[in-house]
C-alpha positions as CSV (number, residue, x, y, z in Angstrom):
1,M,-34.3,-49.7,55.5
2,D,-33.8,-46.0,54.6
3,T,-30.3,-44.1,54.6
4,E,-31.4,-42.1,57.8
5,E,-31.7,-45.6,59.7
6,K,-28.5,-46.8,58.2
7,K,-26.6,-43.6,59.5
8,L,-27.9,-43.7,63.0
9,A,-27.5,-47.1,64.9
10,P,-30.4,-48.4,66.9
11,I,-30.2,-47.9,70.6
12,I,-30.8,-50.8,72.8
13,L,-31.8,-50.1,76.6
14,F,-31.9,-52.8,79.3
15,A,-33.9,-52.3,82.4
16,F,-35.2,-54.1,85.2
17,K,-37.0,-52.6,88.4
18,R,-35.4,-49.2,89.1
19,L,-37.7,-46.4,87.8
20,I,-35.8,-43.3,88.7
21,P,-32.4,-44.5,87.4
22,L,-34.2,-45.3,84.0
23,K,-35.9,-42.0,83.7
24,K,-32.6,-40.2,84.2
25,T,-31.1,-42.3,81.5
26,I,-34.2,-41.6,79.2
27,E,-34.0,-38.0,80.1
28,S,-30.1,-37.6,79.4
29,L,-30.4,-39.6,76.3
30,L,-33.3,-37.1,74.8
31,L,-30.8,-34.4,75.3
32,N,-28.8,-35.6,72.5
33,E,-29.9,-34.0,69.2
34,E,-29.6,-37.6,67.4
35,A,-32.4,-39.0,69.6
36,K,-35.3,-37.8,67.8
37,D,-33.9,-39.5,64.6
38,S,-32.9,-42.8,66.5
39,I,-34.9,-45.9,66.9
40,L,-34.7,-47.2,70.6
41,Y,-35.4,-50.7,71.9
42,I,-36.0,-51.5,75.5
43,F,-35.9,-54.9,77.1
44,V,-37.5,-55.1,80.6
45,D,-36.4,-58.2,82.6
46,G,-39.1,-60.0,84.6
47,A,-39.1,-60.0,88.5
48,R,-37.5,-62.9,90.6
49,E,-39.7,-65.5,92.0
50,E,-38.0,-65.5,95.2
51,K,-38.4,-61.7,95.8
52,P,-42.2,-61.1,95.5
53,L,-41.9,-57.2,96.0
54,E,-40.1,-56.9,92.7
55,K,-43.2,-57.6,90.6
56,E,-44.6,-54.2,91.4
57,K,-41.4,-52.4,90.7
58,V,-41.1,-54.1,87.4
59,Q,-44.5,-53.3,86.4
60,T,-44.0,-49.6,87.4
61,V,-41.0,-49.7,85.1
62,Q,-43.1,-51.3,82.4
63,S,-45.8,-48.7,82.5
64,Y,-43.1,-45.9,82.2
65,V,-41.7,-47.5,79.2
66,K,-44.8,-47.6,77.4
67,E,-45.1,-43.7,77.5
68,I,-41.7,-42.9,76.4
69,K,-41.5,-40.6,73.5
70,G,-39.0,-38.2,71.6
71,F,-37.4,-41.0,69.5
72,K,-38.1,-41.9,66.0
73,S,-39.8,-44.9,67.4
74,V,-39.7,-46.9,70.6
75,H,-40.1,-50.5,70.7
76,Y,-40.4,-52.6,74.1
77,F,-40.0,-56.2,75.0
78,F,-41.3,-57.5,78.6
79,S,-40.0,-60.7,79.8
80,E,-42.3,-62.9,81.9
81,Q,-39.4,-64.6,83.6
82,N,-36.4,-63.2,85.2
83,K,-33.4,-63.9,82.7
84,G,-30.7,-62.0,84.7
85,L,-28.7,-59.4,82.9
86,G,-26.1,-61.6,81.1
87,K,-28.7,-63.6,79.2
88,S,-31.0,-60.6,78.7
89,I,-28.3,-58.7,77.1
90,I,-27.0,-61.7,75.1
91,E,-30.4,-62.5,73.7
92,G,-31.7,-58.9,73.2
93,V,-28.5,-57.5,71.4
94,T,-28.5,-60.6,69.1
95,Q,-32.0,-60.0,68.0
96,I,-31.7,-56.4,67.2
97,I,-28.1,-56.2,66.0
98,N,-28.8,-58.8,63.3
99,Q,-31.4,-56.5,61.9
100,Y,-29.4,-53.6,61.7
101,G,-25.8,-54.5,61.5
102,N,-24.7,-52.6,64.5
103,A,-26.2,-51.3,67.9
104,I,-25.4,-48.9,70.7
105,V,-26.2,-50.6,73.9
106,L,-27.1,-49.1,77.3
107,E,-28.1,-50.0,80.7
108,D,-30.6,-48.2,83.2
109,D,-28.2,-46.5,85.3
110,L,-26.0,-44.4,82.9
111,I,-26.2,-40.6,82.3
112,L,-25.2,-39.8,78.7
113,A,-23.5,-36.6,77.7
114,T,-25.2,-34.6,75.1
115,N,-22.7,-35.6,72.5
116,F,-22.7,-39.4,73.4
117,L,-25.0,-40.4,70.2
118,S,-22.9,-38.3,68.0
119,F,-19.4,-39.8,69.2
120,M,-20.9,-43.4,69.2
121,N,-22.6,-43.1,65.7
122,Q,-19.3,-41.3,64.2
123,G,-17.3,-44.2,65.7
124,L,-19.4,-47.0,64.2
125,N,-19.5,-45.4,60.6
126,L,-15.8,-44.7,60.7
127,Y,-14.4,-48.1,61.9
128,E,-17.1,-50.2,60.5
129,K,-14.8,-51.9,57.9
130,E,-11.8,-51.8,60.3
131,S,-12.0,-55.3,61.5
132,K,-9.1,-54.7,64.1
133,V,-11.8,-52.6,66.0
134,F,-13.9,-54.6,68.2
135,S,-16.2,-52.0,69.9
136,I,-16.8,-48.3,70.4
137,C,-17.1,-47.4,74.1
138,G,-18.8,-44.2,75.6
139,Y,-17.3,-44.4,79.0
140,T,-13.6,-44.0,79.8
141,N,-11.8,-43.7,83.1
142,K,-9.7,-40.5,84.0
143,I,-6.6,-40.8,82.4
144,K,-3.3,-39.1,81.8
145,T,-3.2,-37.7,78.3
146,P,0.4,-37.4,76.6
147,K,1.2,-33.8,75.8
148,N,0.4,-33.0,72.2
149,Y,-1.8,-36.1,71.8
150,P,-3.8,-35.0,68.6
151,Y,-6.9,-37.0,69.1
152,D,-10.2,-37.2,71.2
153,S,-10.1,-40.7,71.7
154,Y,-7.8,-43.7,72.0
155,F,-7.6,-47.5,71.5
156,C,-7.2,-49.9,74.4
157,T,-7.7,-53.7,74.9
158,R,-10.4,-54.2,77.5
159,S,-13.8,-53.1,76.3
160,S,-16.1,-51.3,78.7
161,S,-19.8,-52.2,79.2
162,W,-20.9,-48.9,80.3
163,G,-22.3,-47.4,77.0
164,W,-21.0,-49.1,74.1
165,A,-21.6,-50.2,70.6
166,T,-20.4,-52.8,68.2
167,W,-21.4,-54.4,64.9
168,A,-23.1,-57.7,64.1
169,D,-19.9,-59.6,62.7
170,R,-17.9,-58.6,65.9
171,W,-20.9,-59.7,68.0
172,N,-21.5,-62.9,66.6
173,S,-18.0,-64.0,66.7
174,V,-18.3,-64.3,70.7
175,D,-18.3,-67.9,71.9
176,W,-20.9,-67.4,74.5
177,E,-21.0,-70.9,75.7
178,L,-17.1,-71.0,76.2
179,T,-17.3,-74.5,74.4
180,N,-13.6,-75.0,73.8
181,W,-12.7,-74.7,77.6
182,N,-10.0,-76.9,77.7
183,S,-8.1,-74.6,75.3
184,Y,-9.4,-71.4,76.9
185,S,-8.3,-72.6,80.3
186,K,-4.5,-72.3,79.3
187,T,-4.9,-68.6,78.5
188,K,-5.2,-67.3,82.2
189,K,-1.8,-65.7,82.2
190,N,-2.0,-64.0,79.0
191,F,-5.6,-62.9,79.4
192,N,-4.9,-61.2,82.5
193,K,-1.9,-59.6,81.1
194,W,-4.0,-58.4,78.2
195,G,-7.1,-57.2,80.2
196,G,-6.5,-56.9,83.8
197,S,-5.8,-59.0,86.6
198,D,-9.3,-60.0,87.5
199,C,-10.3,-61.3,83.8
200,F,-9.6,-64.9,83.9
201,R,-11.2,-65.3,87.5
202,M,-14.4,-63.6,86.1
203,L,-14.3,-65.9,82.8
204,R,-14.0,-69.1,84.9
205,S,-16.9,-68.0,87.2
206,V,-19.1,-68.0,84.1
207,K,-17.9,-71.3,83.1
208,E,-18.7,-72.8,86.6
209,G,-22.0,-71.3,86.8
210,K,-21.2,-69.0,89.5
211,G,-21.3,-65.8,87.4
212,N,-23.2,-64.8,84.2
213,S,-21.3,-61.7,82.8
214,W,-21.8,-61.3,79.2
215,A,-19.0,-58.6,79.1
216,I,-16.3,-60.9,80.2
217,R,-17.2,-63.2,77.4
218,F,-17.3,-60.3,75.0
219,C,-13.8,-59.1,76.1
220,F,-12.4,-62.7,76.0
221,A,-13.5,-63.0,72.4
222,Q,-11.9,-59.6,71.8
223,F,-8.5,-61.0,73.4
224,L,-8.7,-64.2,71.4
225,Q,-8.8,-62.1,68.2
226,D,-6.3,-59.4,69.1
227,K,-8.7,-56.7,68.7
228,L,-9.0,-53.1,70.2
229,S,-11.6,-50.8,71.4
230,L,-12.1,-47.2,70.9
231,F,-12.6,-44.9,74.0
232,P,-12.9,-41.0,74.3
233,I,-10.5,-39.2,76.2
234,I,-13.3,-37.3,78.0
235,S,-16.1,-39.6,79.2
236,K,-19.3,-39.4,77.2
237,V,-20.8,-41.5,80.1
238,K,-21.3,-41.5,83.6
239,N,-22.5,-44.7,85.8
240,E,-24.9,-43.8,88.5
241,G,-25.4,-47.5,89.4
242,F,-23.3,-47.4,92.6
243,D,-26.5,-46.5,94.9
244,G,-26.8,-50.1,96.4
245,E,-29.8,-50.4,94.5
246,G,-28.4,-52.4,91.4
247,T,-28.1,-55.9,91.0
248,N,-24.6,-56.0,89.7
249,C,-23.1,-52.8,91.4
250,K,-22.0,-52.1,94.8
251,K,-21.9,-48.7,96.7
252,W,-18.5,-47.8,95.8
253,S,-16.4,-47.9,92.8
254,R,-12.6,-47.7,92.0
255,F,-13.4,-46.2,88.5
256,K,-12.9,-42.3,88.3
257,H,-13.7,-40.2,85.4
258,I,-14.2,-36.8,83.8
259,F,-17.7,-36.2,82.5
260,D,-18.0,-34.4,79.1
261,I,-20.3,-31.4,79.3
262,S,-18.8,-29.5,76.2
263,N,-21.4,-30.7,73.7
264,I,-18.7,-30.6,71.1
265,K,-19.6,-32.9,68.2
266,K,-16.6,-32.6,66.0
267,F,-14.1,-35.2,67.0
268,N,-10.6,-36.1,65.8
269,F,-10.4,-40.0,65.6
270,P,-7.2,-41.9,65.6
271,T,-6.2,-42.8,62.2
272,S,-4.1,-45.6,63.1
273,I,-5.6,-48.5,65.1
274,E,-2.9,-49.2,67.5
275,L,-2.2,-48.6,71.3
276,N,-0.6,-45.5,72.6
277,K,1.6,-46.8,75.6
278,Q,1.1,-44.1,77.8
279,L,-2.7,-44.0,77.5
280,Y,-2.9,-47.8,77.7
281,K,-0.8,-48.0,80.7
282,S,-3.0,-45.2,82.4
283,A,-6.2,-46.9,81.4
284,M,-5.2,-50.3,82.5
285,S,-3.9,-49.2,85.9
286,Y,-7.4,-49.4,87.2
287,H,-7.3,-53.1,86.9
288,S,-4.0,-53.7,88.7
289,I,-3.7,-55.7,91.7
290,P,-3.0,-53.1,94.3
291,I,-6.0,-51.0,93.2
292,R,-8.2,-54.1,93.3
293,I,-7.1,-55.0,96.8
294,Y,-7.8,-51.3,98.0
295,S,-11.2,-51.7,96.2
296,R,-12.1,-54.6,98.1
297,I,-11.5,-52.9,101.4
298,M,-13.5,-50.0,100.4
299,Y,-16.4,-52.4,99.4
300,L,-16.2,-53.7,102.9
301,I,-16.5,-50.2,104.4
302,H,-19.2,-49.0,102.1
303,N,-21.5,-51.8,102.0
């Protein structure tokens, strides 16, 4: 592996049946100067057997993927069966991240700022040997920044799954099967306090086979290890998946953000890996019980 490939992490993109959102993701990614020197891996999930109309949509996505250009190289994997997002991401990321040591991971409903790849790669390189850092996140909720806060990013507990990156050693530390459930089941109060009032419910749904979220298992490993994730002050990602077409998103979201249109690539990263109390409180307010109750009402109105 040459020096250039080591410098820029591989990009892993997961797609399914939505052509237009995928095109928008690719188009925004190509506006990043670093894209031309980055290797792109695309995983397209298979159609569900009980939904015969999906097959044609998936085939259309596959045809588009085969024609993608503009990156250092493009590699794609088409699943014959429908794995679901959770299994697709766990298997796909594991395959690629163990080849390179790190990876930037995207889904097909994200719009990336022109400085997204720069921020992600700088974060990966800067904190690679800082074991306290579990992931680099490209998305951030709209937050209240303290006066005189000198940095362009901050640390928080709960990682975001909307445009993120990590290293192989952190990824491989996750217990995807939740094997030690007797012990894990006793962490409900602390896990919810650490990451938000909805955390343990989602984790339990995976264990009971009702959900398949890879992200809550990733966050749970982060909680058990008492590690932090890096977030930008201004979001480098916006999620356009709340259109009713996505498999895992509804038509309304409680999450609000400010999208970075600055193209600035010189970032001032925190030198100390610790929580800023004001930023932490602001970021975590989106996961509070009152906000979640309001969200449920809005879901009913908009769906």
